[in-house]
C-alpha positions in Angstrom: -33.0 47.7 26.5 -34.6 48.0 23.0 -31.1 47.9 21.4 -30.2 44.8 23.4 -33.4 43.1 22.4 -32.8 43.9 18.7 -29.3 42.6 18.9 -30.4 39.3 20.5 -33.1 38.9 17.8 -30.5 39.6 15.1 -28.2 37.0 16.5 -31.0 34.4 16.6 -31.8 35.1 13.0 -28.2 34.6 11.9 -28.0 31.3 13.9 -31.3 30.1 12.4 -30.2 30.9 8.8 -26.7 29.3 9.3 -28.3 26.1 10.4 -30.0 25.8 7.0 -26.8 26.3 4.9 -25.2 23.2 3.4 -21.6 23.6 4.5 -19.6 21.0 2.6 -17.2 20.6 5.5 -20.0 19.6 8.0 -20.1 16.0 9.0 -22.8 14.0 7.2 -22.5 15.9 3.9 -20.8 14.9 0.7 -19.5 17.4 -1.8 -19.9 17.8 -5.6 -18.7 20.1 -8.4 -20.7 20.8 -11.5 -19.0 21.0 -14.9 -20.9 22.2 -18.1 -19.4 20.2 -21.0 -22.6 20.3 -23.1 -21.6 22.2 -26.3 -24.8 23.1 -28.0 -26.7 25.0 -25.2 -25.5 28.4 -23.9 -25.7 27.5 -20.2 -27.4 25.1 -17.7 -29.2 25.0 -14.4 -28.9 22.0 -12.0 -31.5 20.8 -9.5 -31.1 18.2 -6.8 -34.5 16.7 -5.8 -36.1 19.7 -7.5 -34.0 22.2 -5.5 -31.9 24.6 -7.7 -28.2 24.4 -6.9 -26.7 27.3 -8.8 -27.5 31.0 -8.5 -26.6 32.0 -12.0 -26.6 29.7 -15.1 -23.4 27.7 -15.6 -21.8 28.5 -19.0 -20.3 25.9 -21.4 -16.8 25.1 -20.2 -17.4 26.5 -16.7 -17.5 24.8 -13.3 -18.8 25.5 -9.8 -16.9 25.1 -6.6 -17.7 22.1 -4.5 -21.2 22.3 -2.9 -22.5 20.3 0.0 -25.1 17.5 -0.7 -26.9 15.1 1.7 -25.9 11.5 1.1 -28.5 9.0 -0.2 -30.4 8.3 -3.4 -30.6 11.8 -5.1 -32.4 12.9 -8.2 -30.3 15.2 -10.5 -32.0 17.3 -13.2 -30.1 19.5 -15.6 -32.2 22.1 -17.5 -31.4 24.6 -20.3 -30.3 27.7 -18.3 -33.2 30.0 -17.3 -35.9 27.6 -18.6 -37.8 24.5 -17.6 -36.6 22.6 -20.6 -35.0 19.4 -19.3 -31.5 18.7 -20.8 -31.1 15.4 -18.9 -31.9 13.8 -15.6 -30.8 10.7 -13.6 -30.5 9.3 -10.1 -27.2 8.8 -8.2 -26.3 7.2 -4.9 -24.3 9.7 -2.9 -22.0 7.9 -0.4 -21.8 8.6 3.3 -18.4 8.2 5.1 -17.9 9.4 8.7 -14.1 9.7 8.3 -13.7 11.0 4.8 -16.1 13.4 3.0 -17.1 11.7 -0.3 -16.4 14.1 -3.2 -17.7 14.0 -6.7 -17.5 15.7 -10.1 -20.7 15.9 -12.1 -20.7 16.7 -15.8 -23.4 17.6 -18.3 -22.3 16.1 -21.7 -23.1 15.8 -25.4 -25.6 17.6 -27.5 -29.2 18.1 -26.5 -30.5 15.4 -28.8 -28.1 12.9 -27.1 -27.8 14.4 -23.6 -25.8 12.5 -21.0 -24.7 13.0 -17.4 -21.5 11.7 -15.9 -21.0 11.3 -12.1 -17.4 10.6 -10.9 -16.2 10.0 -7.4 -13.0 12.1 -6.8 -9.9 11.0 -4.9 -8.7 14.2 -3.3 -5.8 12.7 -1.3 -3.2 15.4 -0.7 -0.1 15.2 -3.0 3.3 14.5 -1.5 5.8 17.3 -0.8 6.9 19.1 -4.0 4.1 17.5 -6.0 0.6 18.4 -7.5 -1.9 15.9 -8.8 -3.4 15.9 -12.3 -6.0 13.9 -14.1 -7.8 14.1 -17.4 -11.6 13.7 -18.2 -12.6 13.0 -21.9 -15.9 14.8 -22.4 -16.0 15.3 -26.2 -18.3 12.8 -27.9 -16.7 13.1 -31.4 -13.0 13.5 -30.4 -10.5 10.7 -30.8 -8.9 8.8 -27.9 -6.3 11.0 -26.2 -3.5 11.1 -23.8 -1.6 13.9 -22.2 2.1 14.8 -22.5 4.4 17.4 -20.9 5.2 19.6 -23.9 6.9 17.6 -26.6 7.8 14.7 -24.4 7.6 11.2 -25.9 6.2 9.5 -22.8 2.6 10.2 -21.8 1.7 11.4 -18.3 -0.9 8.7 -18.0 0.0 5.0 -18.5 -3.1 3.9 -20.3 -1.8 2.2 -23.4 -4.6 3.4 -25.7 -5.3 6.6 -23.9 -8.8 7.7 -23.0 -12.0 7.8 -25.0 -15.3 9.7 -24.4 -16.5 9.5 -20.8 -13.3 7.9 -19.6 -11.4 9.3 -16.7 -7.8 8.9 -15.6 -6.6 8.5 -12.0 -4.8 11.5 -10.4 -1.1 11.3 -11.0 1.7 13.3 -9.4 3.6 16.0 -11.3 6.4 18.2 -10.1 5.3 21.4 -8.4 6.6 24.2 -6.2 5.1 26.8 -3.9 5.5 29.4 -6.6 4.3 27.1 -9.3 5.8 25.1 -12.2 4.6 26.2 -15.6 3.5 23.5 -18.0 2.1 23.3 -21.5 0.2 20.0 -21.5 -0.2 18.6 -25.0 -3.4 16.6 -25.5 -2.6 14.2 -28.3 -4.5 11.7 -30.4 -3.4 8.5 -28.8 -3.3 6.6 -32.1 -1.7 9.2 -34.5 0.1 11.3 -31.8 -1.3 14.5 -33.4 -1.7 17.4 -31.0 -5.4 18.2 -30.7 -5.1 20.8 -27.9 -2.4 22.4 -25.7 -3.5 23.3 -22.1 -1.3 25.7 -20.2 -1.2 25.4 -16.4 0.9 26.4 -13.4 1.2 23.5 -10.9 1.4 24.7 -7.3 2.6 22.2 -4.7 -0.3 20.6 -2.8 -2.9 21.5 -5.4 -5.1 19.0 -7.4 -6.1 19.7 -11.0 -8.3 18.2 -13.7 -8.1 18.8 -17.5 -11.5 18.4 -19.1 -11.4 17.8 -22.9 -14.7 19.2 -24.1 -16.5 20.7 -27.1 -16.9 19.1 -30.6 -14.5 18.4 -33.4 -17.4 19.2 -35.7 -19.6 21.7 -33.8 -23.1 22.7 -35.0 -23.2 25.8 -37.2 -24.8 28.0 -34.5 -22.2 27.0 -31.9 -18.9 27.2 -33.8 -17.1 28.7 -30.8 -17.7 25.4 -28.9 -15.2 23.5 -31.0 -12.8 21.0 -29.4 -11.0 22.6 -26.5 -10.1 22.0 -22.9 -10.5 23.6 -19.5 -8.4 23.4 -16.3 -10.3 22.8 -13.1 -8.7 23.3 -9.7 -10.1 20.6 -7.3 -8.8 22.0 -4.0 
C-alpha cells in the first residue's frame, strides 16, 4: 500500500511539472531561436519578461534550438553572460495563430557600445521533394553587402540585385538536396566587387531548412581578434 501511494504521488508530481513546461508544439505557443552574433562579448544570457531562457550562456556564433514563448507583447533583455550587465533590450509583439505556430529567429547584434537586437519571423514551410531551403542573414555591421553563390557559379542563389546589407534577410529559396545530402561550398561574395569574403560548407538534406548567418567584424577589436568576419550554418528544422 505504501509503495502504491508513493507511485501515485510520484506520477502526480510528474504531471504537475509537465504542465509548467513550455512545449513549443503546444497550441497557443509561438517558437523562437536565439542567435548570438554580438562579436565583442564572450557570451550572452536572454530573458523574456525577466525570466531567463537559457541554462548556459550562449557563445558568440552559437544558437539555441526553438523554445516555446507565449504570444503577446513580450519584453526581451539580453545581458552579458553570467552578469546583470544589460547588452540590449526591446519589446516585440509575438503573434498568435491557431493553425500555424508562429516561429522567429532572434539575434543579438553589434558591439556593446552600439548594441542591437533583430527579431525575424521565419517561414518554415516544408521544401518540395528533393529540395532543401536556404536563406542568408547579414549580421556583420562593418561588412560589405553580400550575396551567396554555389561554389564558383556566376549566378547568385538569391535574386536581390544589390545583395544584402547589415540586418537584411533573404527569403528561403529551394536548393537541390537528397536523403543522404548534397555537399555544397557556398561562397559569400561582396555583391559589388564579387570578391569572396567567406566560404560556408554545408550538406543539404532533403526536407531540411537552413540559414547562413554572416557575423563577426571585418575589423575586430584587439581583444576579440578571433571574432573576425565569419559565418555559421543554422539548421531551422
